[in-house]
Every structure is written in structure tokens, then in C-alpha cells.
MARDO-9731 format. One record per residue (C-alpha): residue in three letters; x, z, y. Coordinates in Angstrom, 1 decimal. Each point is the difference from the previous one (the first is absolute). Layout:
<recs>
{rec "ALA" {X Z Y}};
...
</recs>
This chain:
<recs>
{rec "MET" {54.5 155.2 66.8}};
{rec "LYS" {0.7 -3.7 -0.6}};
{rec "PHE" {3.0 -1.3 -1.8}};
{rec "ALA" {1.1 -3.6 -0.6}};
{rec "PHE" {2.7 -1.1 -2.5}};
{rec "ARG" {2.1 -3.1 0.3}};
{rec "LEU" {1.9 -0.9 -3.2}};
{rec "ASP" {0.5 -2.8 -2.5}};
{rec "ALA" {0.5 -0.2 -3.8}};
{rec "SER" {1.1 -2.8 -2.3}};
{rec "ASN" {2.4 -0.6 -3.0}};
{rec "GLN" {2.8 -0.3 2.5}};
{rec "ILE" {-0.9 2.9 2.3}};
{rec "GLY" {-1.2 2.2 -2.9}};
{rec "THR" {-2.9 2.5 0.1}};
{rec "GLY" {1.8 3.1 1.1}};
{rec "HIS" {-0.9 -0.4 3.7}};
{rec "PHE" {-3.7 -0.4 -0.9}};
{rec "MET" {-0.1 2.9 -2.4}};
{rec "ARG" {1.6 2.6 2.3}};
{rec "CYS" {-2.3 -1.1 2.9}};
{rec "LEU" {-3.0 0.2 -2.4}};
{rec "THR" {1.0 3.6 -0.9}};
{rec "LEU" {0.0 0.9 3.7}};
{rec "ALA" {-3.2 -1.9 0.7}};
{rec "ASP" {-1.8 1.8 -2.9}};
{rec "ALA" {1.0 3.4 1.4}};
{rec "LEU" {-1.2 -1.1 3.5}};
{rec "LYS" {-3.4 -1.1 -1.4}};
{rec "GLN" {-0.4 3.4 -1.7}};
{rec "ARG" {0.2 1.4 3.5}};
{rec "ASP" {-2.7 -2.3 1.3}};
{rec "ALA" {2.3 -2.5 1.7}};
{rec "GLN" {-0.9 -3.6 0.3}};
{rec "VAL" {2.6 -2.3 -1.7}};
{rec "ARG" {0.6 -3.7 0.3}};
{rec "PHE" {2.7 -2.0 -1.8}};
{rec "ILE" {1.4 -3.3 1.5}};
{rec "SER" {2.1 -2.3 -2.1}};
{rec "ARG" {1.1 -3.6 -0.1}};
{rec "HIS" {1.2 0.1 -3.6}};
{rec "LEU" {-1.8 2.2 -2.6}};
{rec "PRO" {-0.7 -0.7 -3.7}};
{rec "GLU" {-3.7 -0.2 -1.0}};
{rec "HIS" {0.2 3.1 -2.2}};
{rec "LEU" {1.1 2.0 3.0}};
{rec "HIS" {-3.0 -1.3 2.0}};
{rec "GLY" {-2.2 1.5 -2.7}};
{rec "MET" {1.9 3.3 0.1}};
{rec "LEU" {-0.7 0.3 3.7}};
{rec "ALA" {-3.7 -0.8 -0.5}};
{rec "ALA" {-0.3 2.5 -2.8}};
{rec "LYS" {1.3 2.7 2.3}};
{rec "GLY" {-2.2 -0.9 2.9}};
{rec "HIS" {2.7 -1.2 2.4}};
{rec "GLN" {-0.7 -2.8 2.4}};
{rec "PHE" {2.3 -3.0 -0.4}};
{rec "ILE" {0.7 -3.1 2.0}};
{rec "LEU" {2.1 -2.8 -1.4}};
{rec "LEU" {1.8 -2.0 2.7}};
{rec "LYS" {0.0 -3.8 -0.4}};
{rec "SER" {3.1 -1.9 -1.2}};
{rec "SER" {2.0 -1.2 3.0}};
{rec "PRO" {1.8 -3.3 0.4}};
{rec "SER" {3.7 0.1 -0.8}};
{rec "VAL" {2.0 1.3 3.0}};
{rec "LYS" {3.6 0.7 0.6}};
{rec "PRO" {0.6 3.6 -1.3}};
{rec "ASP" {1.2 2.8 2.3}};
{rec "ASP" {3.5 1.3 -0.3}};
{rec "LEU" {-0.9 3.0 -2.3}};
{rec "SER" {1.4 -0.1 -3.5}};
{rec "HIS" {-3.5 0.2 -1.5}};
{rec "ALA" {-1.7 -2.3 2.5}};
{rec "HIS" {-1.0 -2.5 -2.8}};
{rec "TRP" {-2.3 2.7 -1.4}};
{rec "LEU" {-2.4 -0.4 2.9}};
{rec "GLY" {-0.9 -3.6 -0.3}};
{rec "THR" {-0.2 -0.5 3.7}};
{rec "SER" {1.6 1.2 3.3}};
{rec "GLN" {-0.4 3.6 1.1}};
{rec "GLN" {-1.8 -1.2 3.1}};
{rec "ALA" {-2.5 -1.9 -2.0}};
{rec "ASP" {-0.5 2.8 -2.4}};
{rec "ALA" {-0.5 2.5 2.9}};
{rec "HIS" {-2.7 -2.3 1.5}};
{rec "ASP" {-1.8 -0.2 -3.4}};
{rec "THR" {0.2 3.8 -0.5}};
{rec "ILE" {-1.3 0.7 3.5}};
{rec "GLN" {-3.0 -2.3 -0.8}};
{rec "ALA" {-0.6 1.9 -3.3}};
{rec "LEU" {-0.1 3.3 2.0}};
{rec "SER" {-1.9 -1.2 3.1}};
{rec "ASP" {-3.4 1.4 -1.0}};
{rec "GLN" {1.0 3.6 0.9}};
{rec "THR" {2.8 2.3 1.2}};
{rec "TRP" {2.3 1.4 -2.7}};
{rec "ASP" {1.7 3.4 0.1}};
{rec "TRP" {2.9 -1.0 -2.2}};
{rec "LEU" {1.6 -3.2 -1.3}};
{rec "VAL" {2.2 0.5 -3.1}};
{rec "VAL" {2.5 -2.7 -0.5}};
{rec "ASP" {1.9 -0.4 -3.3}};
{rec "HIS" {1.8 -3.4 0.1}};
{rec "TYR" {3.7 -0.9 0.1}};
{rec "ALA" {-0.9 -3.2 2.0}};
{rec "LEU" {-1.5 1.8 3.0}};
{rec "ASP" {2.0 1.7 2.8}};
{rec "VAL" {-0.3 1.2 3.6}};
{rec "ARG" {-1.1 -3.4 1.2}};
{rec "TRP" {-3.1 0.1 -2.2}};
{rec "GLU" {-0.7 3.7 0.5}};
{rec "SER" {0.2 -0.3 3.8}};
{rec "LEU" {-2.7 -2.7 0.0}};
{rec "LEU" {-2.3 2.2 -2.0}};
{rec "ARG" {0.2 2.9 2.5}};
{rec "THR" {-2.9 -1.4 1.9}};
{rec "THR" {-2.3 0.3 -3.0}};
{rec "VAL" {1.0 3.4 -1.5}};
{rec "LYS" {0.7 3.4 1.4}};
{rec "LYS" {3.0 0.8 -2.3}};
{rec "VAL" {2.3 -1.8 -2.4}};
{rec "MET" {1.5 1.4 -3.2}};
{rec "VAL" {2.7 -2.0 -1.8}};
{rec "ILE" {0.9 0.4 -3.6}};
{rec "ASP" {3.6 -1.3 -0.6}};
{rec "ASP" {2.8 0.3 -2.5}};
{rec "ILE" {2.8 -2.3 1.2}};
{rec "ALA" {0.6 1.0 3.7}};
{rec "ASP" {1.1 -3.6 0.9}};
{rec "ARG" {-2.1 -0.6 3.1}};
{rec "GLN" {-1.5 1.5 3.2}};
{rec "HIS" {-3.4 1.6 0.1}};
{rec "ASP" {-2.6 1.0 2.6}};
{rec "CYS" {-1.8 2.9 -1.7}};
{rec "ASP" {-1.1 3.6 0.4}};
{rec "VAL" {0.8 1.0 -3.6}};
{rec "LEU" {2.4 -1.5 -2.5}};
{rec "LEU" {-0.1 0.9 -3.7}};
{rec "ASP" {2.9 -0.7 -2.3}};
{rec "GLN" {-0.6 1.9 -3.2}};
{rec "ASN" {3.5 -0.7 -1.6}};
{rec "PHE" {3.3 1.8 -0.3}};
{rec "TYR" {3.0 -1.5 1.9}};
{rec "GLU" {3.3 1.5 1.0}};
{rec "ASP" {-0.6 -0.9 3.7}};
{rec "MET" {-3.7 1.0 -0.2}};
{rec "GLN" {0.0 2.0 3.3}};
{rec "THR" {1.8 -2.7 2.0}};
{rec "ARG" {-1.0 -3.4 -1.6}};
{rec "TYR" {-2.9 -0.5 2.5}};
{rec "THR" {1.9 1.2 3.1}};
{rec "GLY" {-0.4 -2.7 2.7}};
{rec "LYS" {-2.6 -1.8 -2.1}};
{rec "VAL" {-3.1 1.9 1.0}};
{rec "PRO" {-1.2 1.5 3.3}};
{rec "GLU" {1.3 3.5 0.9}};
{rec "TYR" {-3.4 1.5 -0.3}};
{rec "CYS" {-0.5 -1.4 -3.6}};
{rec "GLN" {-0.6 2.7 -2.6}};
{rec "LEU" {2.2 -0.7 -3.1}};
{rec "LEU" {-1.4 0.9 -3.5}};
{rec "LEU" {3.1 -0.3 -2.2}};
{rec "GLY" {0.7 0.6 -3.6}};
{rec "PRO" {-2.1 0.3 -3.2}};
{rec "ARG" {-1.7 3.2 1.2}};
{rec "TYR" {-2.2 -2.6 1.7}};
{rec "ALA" {-0.4 -2.3 -3.0}};
{rec "LEU" {-3.5 -1.5 -0.2}};
{rec "LEU" {-1.0 1.0 -3.5}};
{rec "ARG" {-3.6 0.0 -1.3}};
{rec "GLU" {-1.8 3.2 -0.5}};
{rec "GLU" {0.2 -0.1 -3.8}};
{rec "PHE" {3.8 0.3 0.2}};
{rec "ARG" {-0.4 3.3 1.9}};
{rec "GLN" {-2.5 1.3 -2.4}};
{rec "LEU" {2.0 -0.8 -3.1}};
{rec "ARG" {3.1 1.4 1.5}};
{rec "GLU" {-1.4 3.5 -0.3}};
{rec "LEU" {0.0 -0.4 -3.8}};
{rec "ILE" {3.5 -1.5 -0.2}};
{rec "THR" {3.2 1.8 -1.1}};
{rec "PRO" {3.5 -1.6 -0.1}};
{rec "ARG" {0.6 -2.4 -2.9}};
{rec "THR" {2.0 1.6 -2.8}};
{rec "GLY" {0.7 -1.0 -3.5}};
{rec "PRO" {0.1 -3.5 -1.6}};
{rec "VAL" {-1.6 -3.1 1.5}};
{rec "LYS" {-3.1 -1.0 -2.0}};
{rec "ARG" {-1.9 -2.1 2.5}};
{rec "VAL" {1.3 -2.6 2.5}};
{rec "LEU" {-1.9 -1.6 2.9}};
{rec "VAL" {1.0 -3.5 1.2}};
{rec "PHE" {-1.1 -1.0 3.5}};
{rec "PHE" {1.7 -2.5 2.3}};
{rec "GLY" {-2.6 -0.2 2.7}};
{rec "GLY" {-3.3 -1.7 0.4}};
{rec "ALA" {1.5 -3.5 0.4}};
{rec "ASP" {3.4 -0.1 -1.8}};
{rec "ALA" {0.6 -3.7 0.8}};
{rec "ASP" {3.3 -0.1 -1.9}};
{rec "ASN" {-1.6 1.6 -3.1}};
{rec "TYR" {2.3 3.0 -0.5}};
{rec "THR" {-2.8 1.4 -2.1}};
{rec "ALA" {0.7 -2.5 -2.8}};
{rec "ARG" {3.7 1.0 0.0}};
{rec "ALA" {-0.8 3.7 -0.3}};
{rec "ILE" {-2.4 -0.7 -2.9}};
{rec "LYS" {2.8 -1.9 -1.8}};
{rec "ALA" {2.5 2.8 0.6}};
{rec "LEU" {-2.4 2.7 -1.3}};
{rec "ALA" {-0.9 -2.1 -3.1}};
{rec "ASN" {3.7 -0.2 -0.8}};
{rec "ILE" {0.2 3.8 0.0}};
{rec "GLY" {-1.7 0.8 -3.3}};
{rec "SER" {1.7 3.3 -1.0}};
{rec "HIS" {-1.9 2.1 2.5}};
{rec "ASP" {-3.6 -0.8 -1.1}};
{rec "LEU" {-1.2 -0.2 3.6}};
{rec "LYS" {-3.6 -0.4 1.2}};
{rec "VAL" {0.0 -2.5 2.9}};
{rec "ASP" {-2.5 -0.6 2.8}};
{rec "VAL" {0.4 -3.2 2.1}};
{rec "VAL" {-1.8 -0.3 3.3}};
{rec "ILE" {-0.4 -3.3 1.8}};
{rec "GLY" {-2.2 -1.3 2.9}};
{rec "ALA" {-3.0 -2.3 -0.5}};
{rec "GLN" {1.9 -2.9 1.6}};
{rec "HIS" {3.2 0.4 -1.9}};
{rec "PRO" {1.3 -3.6 -0.4}};
{rec "HIS" {1.0 0.6 -3.7}};
{rec "ARG" {-2.9 2.1 -1.0}};
{rec "GLU" {-0.8 -1.8 -3.3}};
{rec "GLN" {3.7 0.1 -1.1}};
{rec "ILE" {0.1 3.8 0.7}};
{rec "GLU" {-3.2 0.7 -1.8}};
{rec "SER" {1.2 -1.9 -3.0}};
{rec "ALA" {3.3 1.7 -0.1}};
{rec "CYS" {-1.6 3.4 0.2}};
{rec "ALA" {-2.3 -0.8 -2.9}};
{rec "ASP" {2.9 -1.2 -2.1}};
{rec "HIS" {2.0 3.2 0.5}};
{rec "GLY" {-2.9 2.5 -0.1}};
{rec "PHE" {0.3 0.8 3.7}};
{rec "VAL" {-3.1 0.7 2.2}};
{rec "CYS" {-0.5 -2.4 2.9}};
{rec "HIS" {-2.1 1.3 3.0}};
{rec "VAL" {-1.1 -2.6 2.5}};
{rec "GLN" {-0.9 1.1 3.5}};
{rec "THR" {-0.6 3.5 -1.2}};
{rec "ASN" {-1.4 2.9 2.0}};
{rec "ARG" {1.7 2.5 -2.3}};
{rec "MET" {3.6 -0.3 1.3}};
{rec "ALA" {0.3 3.7 0.8}};
{rec "GLU" {-1.3 0.9 -3.4}};
{rec "LEU" {2.5 -2.4 -1.7}};
{rec "MET" {2.9 1.4 2.0}};
{rec "ALA" {-1.0 3.6 -0.8}};
{rec "SER" {0.0 -0.8 -3.7}};
{rec "ALA" {3.3 -1.9 -0.1}};
{rec "ASP" {3.4 1.5 -0.5}};
{rec "LEU" {2.0 -2.9 1.5}};
{rec "ALA" {-0.9 -2.9 2.3}};
{rec "VAL" {1.7 -3.4 0.4}};
{rec "GLY" {-0.9 -1.9 3.1}};
{rec "ALA" {0.6 -1.1 3.6}};
{rec "GLY" {1.2 2.1 2.9}};
{rec "GLY" {-2.9 -0.4 2.4}};
{rec "SER" {-2.8 2.4 0.8}};
{rec "ALA" {-0.4 0.9 -3.7}};
{rec "SER" {3.2 1.9 0.3}};
{rec "TRP" {-1.7 2.8 1.9}};
{rec "GLU" {-3.0 0.0 -2.4}};
{rec "ARG" {2.4 0.6 -2.8}};
{rec "CYS" {1.8 2.7 1.9}};
{rec "CYS" {-3.2 1.7 0.8}};
{rec "LEU" {-0.8 0.3 -3.7}};
{rec "GLY" {3.5 0.8 -1.0}};
{rec "LEU" {0.4 -3.2 -2.0}};
{rec "PRO" {3.7 -1.1 -0.4}};
{rec "ALA" {0.5 -3.7 0.5}};
{rec "LEU" {2.5 -2.8 -0.7}};
{rec "ALA" {-0.5 -1.9 3.2}};
{rec "PHE" {1.0 -3.5 1.1}};
{rec "SER" {0.0 -1.7 3.4}};
{rec "THR" {-2.4 -2.9 -0.5}};
{rec "ALA" {0.0 -0.9 3.7}};
{rec "SER" {2.8 0.2 2.7}};
{rec "ASN" {-1.9 2.6 2.0}};
{rec "GLN" {0.0 2.3 -3.0}};
{rec "ARG" {3.7 0.1 -0.5}};
{rec "PRO" {0.8 2.7 2.7}};
{rec "LEU" {-2.9 2.2 -1.3}};
{rec "VAL" {1.2 -0.2 -3.6}};
{rec "GLU" {3.6 0.7 0.8}};
{rec "GLU" {-0.8 3.0 2.2}};
{rec "ALA" {-2.5 1.4 -2.4}};
{rec "ALA" {2.5 -0.3 -2.8}};
{rec "LEU" {2.6 1.8 2.0}};
{rec "ARG" {-2.5 2.9 0.6}};
{rec "GLY" {-0.7 0.2 -3.8}};
{rec "LEU" {-3.6 -1.2 0.5}};
{rec "LEU" {0.3 -2.9 -2.5}};
{rec "TYR" {2.6 -1.8 -2.2}};
{rec "ALA" {1.2 -3.3 1.3}};
{rec "PRO" {2.8 -2.2 -1.4}};
{rec "LEU" {2.9 -0.4 2.5}};
{rec "SER" {-0.3 -3.7 -0.4}};
{rec "GLN" {-3.5 -1.3 0.6}};
{rec "SER" {0.9 -3.5 -1.3}};
{rec "GLY" {-0.6 -1.2 -3.5}};
{rec "ILE" {-3.1 2.2 -0.5}};
{rec "ALA" {-1.0 -1.4 -3.3}};
{rec "PRO" {3.1 1.1 -2.1}};
{rec "SER" {0.4 3.3 2.0}};
{rec "ILE" {-3.5 1.3 -0.7}};
{rec "GLU" {0.7 0.5 -3.7}};
{rec "HIS" {3.4 1.5 0.6}};
{rec "HIS" {-1.2 2.5 2.6}};
{rec "LEU" {-3.1 0.9 -2.0}};
{rec "LYS" {2.1 1.0 -3.0}};
{rec "ALA" {2.2 2.2 2.3}};
{rec "LEU" {-3.0 1.8 1.5}};
{rec "LEU" {-1.8 0.5 -3.3}};
{rec "ASP" {3.0 1.8 -1.3}};
{rec "ASN" {0.4 2.2 3.1}};
{rec "PRO" {-3.0 2.4 0.3}};
{rec "ARG" {1.8 2.3 2.4}};
{rec "LEU" {0.5 -2.8 2.5}};
{rec "LEU" {-3.7 -0.9 -0.3}};
{rec "GLU" {-1.0 3.6 0.7}};
{rec "LEU" {2.3 0.1 3.1}};
{rec "ILE" {-1.6 -3.2 1.4}};
{rec "SER" {-3.5 1.4 -0.8}};
{rec "ARG" {0.7 3.3 1.9}};
{rec "ARG" {1.6 -1.8 2.9}};
{rec "GLY" {-3.0 -2.3 0.3}};
{rec "LEU" {-2.5 2.9 0.0}};
{rec "GLU" {2.0 1.8 2.7}};
{rec "ALA" {0.1 -3.1 2.2}};
{rec "VAL" {-3.6 -1.2 -0.1}};
{rec "ASP" {-3.0 2.4 0.1}};
{rec "GLY" {-2.8 -2.6 0.2}};
{rec "LEU" {-1.3 1.3 3.3}};
{rec "GLY" {1.3 -2.9 2.2}};
{rec "VAL" {-3.5 -1.3 0.8}};
{rec "GLN" {-1.1 3.3 1.3}};
{rec "ARG" {3.2 0.2 2.2}};
{rec "VAL" {-0.6 -3.5 1.4}};
{rec "LEU" {-3.7 0.8 0.7}};
{rec "ARG" {1.1 3.1 2.0}};
{rec "ALA" {2.5 -2.1 1.9}};
{rec "ILE" {-2.6 -2.5 1.1}};
{rec "GLY" {-2.6 2.7 0.8}};
{rec "CYS" {-2.3 -0.6 -2.9}};
{rec "SER" {0.4 3.1 -2.2}};
{rec "SER" {-3.2 1.5 -1.3}};
{rec "ILE" {1.3 3.5 0.8}};
{rec "ALA" {0.4 1.4 3.5}};
{rec "ILE" {2.1 3.2 0.5}};
{rec "ARG" {-0.9 2.6 2.6}};
{rec "GLU" {1.2 3.5 0.7}};
{rec "ALA" {-2.4 2.8 -1.1}};
{rec "THR" {-1.6 2.3 2.6}};
{rec "GLN" {-1.9 3.3 0.0}};
{rec "ALA" {-3.2 -2.1 -0.3}};
{rec "ASP" {1.1 -0.9 -3.6}};
{rec "SER" {0.2 3.7 -1.0}};
{rec "GLU" {-3.2 0.2 -2.0}};
{rec "ASN" {0.6 -3.2 -1.9}};
{rec "LEU" {3.6 0.9 -0.8}};
{rec "PHE" {-1.2 3.4 -1.2}};
{rec "CYS" {-2.6 -1.5 -2.3}};
{rec "TRP" {2.4 -2.7 -1.4}};
{rec "ARG" {2.8 2.4 -0.6}};
{rec "ASN" {-2.2 2.3 -2.0}};
{rec "TYR" {-1.3 -2.7 -2.4}};
{rec "SER" {1.1 0.9 -3.5}};
{rec "SER" {1.6 -3.4 -0.6}};
{rec "ILE" {2.2 0.5 3.1}};
{rec "ARG" {0.9 3.6 -0.8}};
{rec "ALA" {1.0 -1.0 -3.5}};
{rec "VAL" {2.9 -2.0 1.3}};
{rec "SER" {1.0 2.3 2.8}};
{rec "ARG" {2.8 2.6 0.0}};
{rec "ASN" {-2.6 2.6 0.7}};
{rec "ALA" {-3.0 -0.6 -2.3}};
{rec "ASP" {-2.0 2.9 1.3}};
{rec "PRO" {-3.0 -0.5 2.3}};
{rec "ILE" {0.9 0.5 3.7}};
{rec "GLU" {-1.9 2.3 2.2}};
{rec "LYS" {-1.4 -1.5 3.2}};
{rec "SER" {1.9 2.4 2.2}};
{rec "VAL" {3.3 -0.8 -1.7}};
{rec "HIS" {-0.8 -3.7 0.3}};
{rec "LYS" {-0.6 0.3 3.8}};
{rec "ALA" {3.2 1.9 0.6}};
{rec "TRP" {1.9 -2.6 -2.1}};
{rec "LEU" {-1.5 -3.0 1.9}};
{rec "SER" {0.8 1.5 3.4}};
{rec "ALA" {3.5 0.6 -1.1}};
{rec "VAL" {0.5 -3.5 -1.3}};
{rec "LEU" {-1.6 -1.7 3.1}};
{rec "SER" {2.2 2.0 2.3}};
{rec "ASP" {3.3 -0.6 -1.9}};
{rec "PRO" {1.9 -3.1 1.3}};
{rec "ASP" {1.8 -0.3 -3.3}};
{rec "ARG" {-3.2 -0.3 -2.1}};
{rec "ALA" {-2.4 -2.9 0.1}};
{rec "LEU" {-3.4 0.1 -1.5}};
{rec "LEU" {-1.5 -3.5 -0.3}};
{rec "ILE" {-3.4 -1.4 -1.1}};
{rec "GLY" {-0.3 -3.5 -1.4}};
{rec "GLU" {-3.2 -1.9 0.7}};
{rec "CYS" {-1.5 -3.2 -1.4}};
{rec "GLN" {-2.8 -1.5 2.2}};
{rec "GLY" {-0.3 3.4 1.8}};
{rec "GLU" {-0.4 2.0 -3.2}};
{rec "ALA" {2.6 2.6 -1.0}};
{rec "ILE" {1.6 -0.9 -3.3}};
{rec "GLY" {3.1 2.2 -0.2}};
{rec "VAL" {2.3 2.7 1.6}};
{rec "VAL" {3.8 -0.1 0.4}};
{rec "ARG" {2.2 2.7 1.3}};
{rec "PHE" {3.7 -0.3 1.0}};
{rec "ASP" {2.2 3.1 0.4}};
{rec "VAL" {3.2 -1.0 1.8}};
{rec "ARG" {3.2 1.8 -0.4}};
{rec "ALA" {3.1 -1.5 1.7}};
{rec "ASP" {-0.1 -3.7 -0.9}};
{rec "GLU" {-2.1 0.4 -3.2}};
{rec "ALA" {-3.8 0.3 -0.4}};
{rec "GLU" {-1.9 1.4 -2.9}};
{rec "VAL" {-3.3 -1.8 -0.6}};
{rec "SER" {-3.1 1.2 -1.7}};
{rec "MET" {-3.3 -1.9 -0.3}};
{rec "TYR" {-3.4 -0.2 -1.7}};
{rec "LEU" {-2.9 -2.3 0.0}};
{rec "VAL" {-3.3 1.2 1.3}};
{rec "PRO" {-2.3 1.0 -2.9}};
{rec "GLY" {-2.1 -3.1 -0.9}};
{rec "HIS" {2.8 -2.4 0.8}};
{rec "GLN" {2.3 0.6 -3.0}};
{rec "GLY" {0.5 -3.0 -2.2}};
{rec "GLU" {-0.9 -2.5 2.7}};
{rec "GLY" {3.6 -1.2 0.4}};
{rec "PHE" {0.6 1.6 3.4}};
{rec "GLY" {2.9 2.2 -1.0}};
{rec "SER" {3.0 -2.3 0.5}};
{rec "GLU" {-1.5 -1.5 3.2}};
{rec "LEU" {-0.6 3.4 1.5}};
{rec "LEU" {3.5 1.1 -0.7}};
{rec "LEU" {1.5 -3.2 1.4}};
{rec "ALA" {-2.1 0.3 3.1}};
{rec "ALA" {1.1 3.6 0.5}};
{rec "GLU" {3.6 -1.0 -0.5}};
{rec "GLN" {-0.4 -2.7 2.7}};
{rec "TRP" {-1.4 2.7 2.4}};
{rec "LEU" {3.0 2.2 -0.7}};
{rec "ALA" {2.4 -2.8 0.6}};
{rec "GLU" {-1.6 -0.8 3.3}};
{rec "TYR" {-0.5 3.5 1.4}};
{rec "ARG" {2.9 1.9 -1.6}};
{rec "SER" {3.1 -2.2 0.3}};
{rec "ASP" {2.2 3.0 -0.9}};
{rec "VAL" {-1.2 0.1 -3.6}};
{rec "ARG" {2.2 -1.9 -2.4}};
{rec "ALA" {-1.4 1.0 -3.4}};
{rec "ILE" {-3.3 1.2 -1.6}};
{rec "LYS" {-0.3 2.3 -3.0}};
{rec "ALA" {-3.0 1.1 -2.0}};
{rec "GLU" {-0.4 2.9 -2.5}};
{rec "ILE" {-2.5 -0.8 -2.7}};
{rec "LEU" {-1.4 2.3 -2.7}};
{rec "GLY" {1.3 -0.9 -3.5}};
{rec "SER" {-3.6 -0.5 -1.2}};
{rec "ASN" {-1.0 -2.4 2.7}};
{rec "GLN" {1.0 -3.3 -1.7}};
{rec "HIS" {-2.2 -2.1 2.3}};
{rec "SER" {2.0 1.1 3.1}};
{rec "ARG" {3.3 -0.5 -1.7}};
{rec "ARG" {-1.0 -3.6 -0.7}};
{rec "LEU" {-1.2 -0.4 3.6}};
{rec "PHE" {3.2 1.1 1.5}};
{rec "ARG" {2.1 -2.0 -2.4}};
{rec "THR" {-2.1 -3.0 0.9}};
{rec "CYS" {0.6 0.6 3.7}};
{rec "GLY" {3.8 -0.1 -0.5}};
{rec "TYR" {0.8 3.8 -0.4}};
{rec "GLN" {2.6 0.9 -2.5}};
{rec "MET" {0.3 3.3 -2.0}};
{rec "ARG" {3.1 1.8 1.1}};
{rec "SER" {-0.5 3.4 -1.8}};
{rec "ALA" {-2.5 1.9 -2.1}};
{rec "LEU" {-1.1 3.6 0.7}};
{rec "PHE" {-0.6 2.2 -3.1}};
{rec "THR" {-1.8 3.4 0.2}};
{rec "LYS" {-0.7 2.7 -2.5}};
{rec "LYS" {-1.8 3.3 0.2}};
{rec "VAL" {2.0 3.1 -0.9}};
{rec "HIS" {-1.5 1.8 -3.0}};
{rec "ARG" {0.9 3.7 -0.2}};
{rec "LEU" {-0.4 2.2 -3.1}};
</recs>
């Protein structure tokens, strides 16, 4: 499949639009998709990032000054929507594209409609819901009180809406590190400062000053800035003066978040990265579009945000001291974040646009021999309720019973035509119990969560009566426990057993 991305980045726009699109593009490239980025404004170091990852890139020429459109962010575009659409069509004219992904506040239905002649489908990534769109899929990865209705009348009736942080576009390293994370407890020893890749108003320097004034807690501090930060030298000097570590354009963000106990930063896409890793945050709105996100996330206990977002400089120190002395609040925020964001948003988005690496099909009698062999592998039996080898006659009877029972679904997940896992749902009333295993030889390849999500999607499509899914896992099976927690399952009870010993 062929995917084109239209976005811009600058000190004014920030780099968040670029980074989340890059995350999706990287996942698409891993699935052998062709990817092309198209931008009119993009810093040089981001050009290099695209080249290093093997993505095509076309930079549109600067356009003469024109009267901006009526959109609130129209000045970001640097030209009219009609002129930009013409240039983008030219940049895509060499072939037909399956999808165009648009992440730009200055583009709306007028631009998208013009591109329909060049692409088969359009996906819009938006946060602010302030304009009309002509798209097949719309992704808004944020929490809002009116989340289910905020795009009503703004997209076509057939548009598929992907709403909320369960669709947050987080890089793979966040999902991997999440499996090792537990809620933050105890005193704060390490603080991470990150106000976005641009930080044009230099909130970073204010946070450094506030942390330097708090000397009684003996904190280790990591400060992250982008390569084009307008006050880079000042920040590097301040970090050196106070013994803080400054990281410039780091690729270790997930690692730094995982090792921190508290974050201080902006309320953009990094909010969901922090939640995914259970990192409590003191968050500030550094742009007008961040304010609703920060306020709603704070109400849900996903971060700590001062009621007044004005006068950030003096309030940072005040609120930092309050948080450092309140470990129970930090633990609550950590737990809420882990519950809200599981790090599997990219996989969900890929499934929505028909680009998942796993296809789900129902098992048939033709699968009997393979199912029999897989189920009797020692590694599979070791994590099953019944660890004894199964006789072939027993297996055949079991398979016939499952396939003929409308309340039991036996599914096989395949990647490029090769079976990689088996999932079974046993439905009772409006609840389904799930059990699954990976085909021997495919353990440790990262298929577990994607297989489970794909099976859940099948269940949602074909069993609309099911409202909840449960799983019973052996106490010794720590890997499966991590997998189900990663996929959003919560432990509701624990089953204890003990053999009766008679004299």
C-alpha cells in the first residue's frame, strides 16, 4: 500500500504533528508500505530524520504572500489552501496513492476535497474540531468531555472516528517499556523536564530555575530539548551550572520517562507518552490548543495542572513543592495514566485503515492436525489449565464440539498467510472468556498484543451482544499477565487453590 503524509513543523507549529505522523509512517514501513512526506515548512534536522528512516520526502516551495483563509491557524500554511492543494497534487502525480494522511490545523474540507482525485482515501489527524473535513477516517487521540459528539456535522456520515488515547500514536519503545513498568510509589528522586521539540517561549528555562531553587530534595534532573530550540545555549549552560543533564534531540525519550518519578512539561502528545509509562506530570498549556486537553486530563486524574495556567514561571516552583510532598497523589496519577493509555494505539489505527499485519479467520476441521500438534507442545501445555498431553480422539471430539457451538469462537491469526496464534472466545450472556497462545516458533516475536487486539476486533464485529471480556491466567504465567495488562485488562480477583492433605 502507498501512504502520503501532509504536515508541517516549525518553532511556531511545533514538532508534535511531525512526530506522531512519523510514528505511524514507521509502523507502515515495517509492513512494507511505501511512504512519502510532503511539507512546506520542516526544519533541516527533521529532513535528516526522514532520510535516516528511509522515507521519501518532498519539500514544497515557498509561496508568495496571499490573503489567508478564514481558519484560525491559516497563517501556518504560508499560502492559500487552493495553492497548497495544487502543489500537493503535483507532488503526488507520479502514481496513485491508497491513503493521504493530513495532520494540519490550516487545512480543511476545501483542501481535502481537491485531493480526492489523487488519492483513494483520506485520513485526518485533528485535535481542535474547529472545521469541516472530507475524510474516510478521523483520528483524535485526546480526551474531551464532548469526545463522542465534537465532530458531529463536521465529517461525512460514513467517516470512521478513532477517538481517545486508546488510539494514541506512540512509538514501539513505549509499548515495550510499559511491560516493565509498575505504578510510581515512594519519594521523587528523578525529574524529567520536556516542553516539546520547539518550546518557542522557553518554558524549559523557567522549569530549570524552579528546580534549582528546590535544593532540599536532592533531585536528579533530565532536561530534553529539540535540536532547533531557540535558546539551546542558554539551557545547556543552565543545566551545567546546576548539575542537570541536558539531552538534545534524544532518541531515548521512552527510557528517560521510564526512569523518572515526575515530569514537568507541556500538555501535547507527550501527555499520552507519560501516561503509557505511568509517569505523573506537572503539566502546563504552552499553546491554546493544549488548554482543553490539559484541563480534561487533569479532571480525569491523568496529570496535575494548576487551575490557573497564567504566570507559569512562579507557579512551577510552588506546585513542584506541593507534588514532591504528596507521594499518594503521584501514585494515583501514575495508576490512572497506566489505565488510560496502553501503548497499542498504532496497532489499532493500522487495523482501522486495513494495514494490520495479522488477519483473523475462523478455524475449520482442516486445521485439526495443526491445532492438535500446537496444543501438545510442552511450552503450550505448561501454561494451560490442563497440562497433560491430549489424545487425538479427545482433540477431535473437542474440536467438533467447539466448531458446532454458536457461543464458542475458535480463531486463527495469520501473518502473510502463516499461522502465528490461536484465540478462543467462550461466550456466556454478554461476557466472553478469552484464551490464546502463539504457535510454537513465534513466541517472543512481538505478536501477542497484536493478535489479541485483532481477535477483540473480530469479536466486536461479529458478536455485538458481548460487552466484556475476561481471561483466567495461571499464577506462574507472568508473561501472559503482562500481556493482558498491556492490552487494557484489569485484575478483578485472584483465585487461590490448595490440595487437601489427609493423615
